[in-house]
C-alpha positions as CSV (number, residue, x, y, z in Angstrom):
1,M,-0.1,-0.2,0.0
2,Q,1.2,3.6,-0.8
3,T,2.4,5.9,1.7
4,I,0.0,9.2,0.9
5,G,2.2,11.0,4.0
6,K,3.9,11.1,7.5
7,Y,3.0,14.2,9.5
8,D,3.5,15.2,13.2
9,L,0.5,16.6,15.0
10,N,2.1,19.4,16.6
11,N,1.2,20.8,12.8
12,R,-2.3,20.7,13.0
13,M,-2.8,23.2,10.1
14,H,-1.2,21.2,7.8
15,L,-2.7,18.0,9.1
16,S,-6.1,19.3,8.2
17,A,-5.0,20.5,4.4
18,I,-3.5,17.3,4.0
19,I,-7.1,16.0,5.9
20,C,-9.1,18.0,3.1
21,Q,-7.2,17.7,0.3
22,L,-7.8,13.5,0.8
23,V,-11.5,14.7,0.5
24,E,-11.2,16.5,-2.6
25,Q,-9.1,14.6,-4.3
26,P,-9.8,10.8,-3.5
27,Q,-6.4,8.7,-2.9
28,H,-5.4,5.2,-2.0
29,G,-2.8,4.6,0.6
30,C,-2.0,5.3,4.3
31,L,-1.8,8.2,5.9
32,Q,0.6,8.1,9.0
33,I,0.7,10.6,12.0
34,F,2.6,11.2,15.3
35,S,2.8,12.9,18.2
36,G,5.5,12.1,20.7
37,S,4.9,8.4,21.6
38,M,1.5,8.1,20.1
39,S,0.8,7.1,16.4
40,W,-2.1,7.0,14.5
41,T,-2.5,4.9,10.7
42,L,-5.1,6.0,8.4
43,Y,-5.7,2.9,5.4
44,I,-7.7,5.4,2.8
45,E,-9.1,3.8,-0.9
46,E,-11.0,6.8,-2.8
47,G,-10.6,8.9,-0.7
48,K,-12.7,7.4,2.1
49,L,-11.5,6.1,5.3
50,I,-11.7,1.9,5.4
51,Y,-9.7,1.5,8.9
52,A,-7.5,3.2,11.3
53,T,-5.3,2.0,14.1
54,Y,-3.7,3.8,17.2
55,S,-0.7,2.9,19.5
56,D,0.0,4.9,22.8
57,N,3.5,3.2,23.0
58,M,5.7,3.1,19.3
59,F,8.8,1.8,21.6
60,E,6.3,-1.1,22.6
61,L,6.1,-2.3,19.2
62,M,9.7,-2.2,18.5
63,Y,10.7,-3.8,21.5
64,K,8.4,-7.0,20.7
65,K,10.1,-7.0,17.3
66,L,13.5,-6.7,18.6
67,K,12.4,-9.7,21.3
68,Q,11.3,-11.7,18.3
69,L,14.4,-10.9,16.1
70,S,16.4,-11.8,19.5
71,M,16.0,-15.7,18.7
72,Q,17.2,-16.1,15.6
73,I,20.4,-13.6,16.3
74,S,21.8,-13.7,19.5
75,S,23.6,-10.5,18.9
76,I,20.6,-8.7,20.3
77,S,20.8,-8.6,24.2
78,S,19.1,-6.7,26.8
79,D,21.5,-4.1,27.0
80,I,20.6,-2.9,23.3
81,Y,16.8,-2.4,24.4
82,K,18.1,-0.7,27.0
83,R,20.0,1.7,24.8
84,L,17.0,1.6,22.4
85,L,14.7,2.8,25.1
86,S,17.2,5.8,26.3
87,R,17.5,7.0,23.0
88,F,13.8,6.7,22.1
89,E,12.2,8.7,25.5
90,A,16.0,11.6,24.6
91,A,14.1,11.8,21.4
92,L,10.3,12.0,23.0
93,E,11.5,15.0,25.0
94,H,13.2,16.8,22.6
95,Q,10.1,17.1,20.3
């Protein structure tokens, strides 16, 4: 599925213009919206919302995937989880 765009919710004016454009010029794909550690993904077909997803802890998704990969890749350790979490939290603080 084509990505229509990725937007930071802090820029609400730009986001509202994008949503208006989706209604006026029907598109097909997904629109991703971020705010801090939260994210929404809207799946759109011909300008109509098909379904949407929401996550309020994006690091948790990455943590679960790394946990799965650690079974296949032995070099992924708990130290990597801690370093990634630290960087993720630091990035959220600087938004």
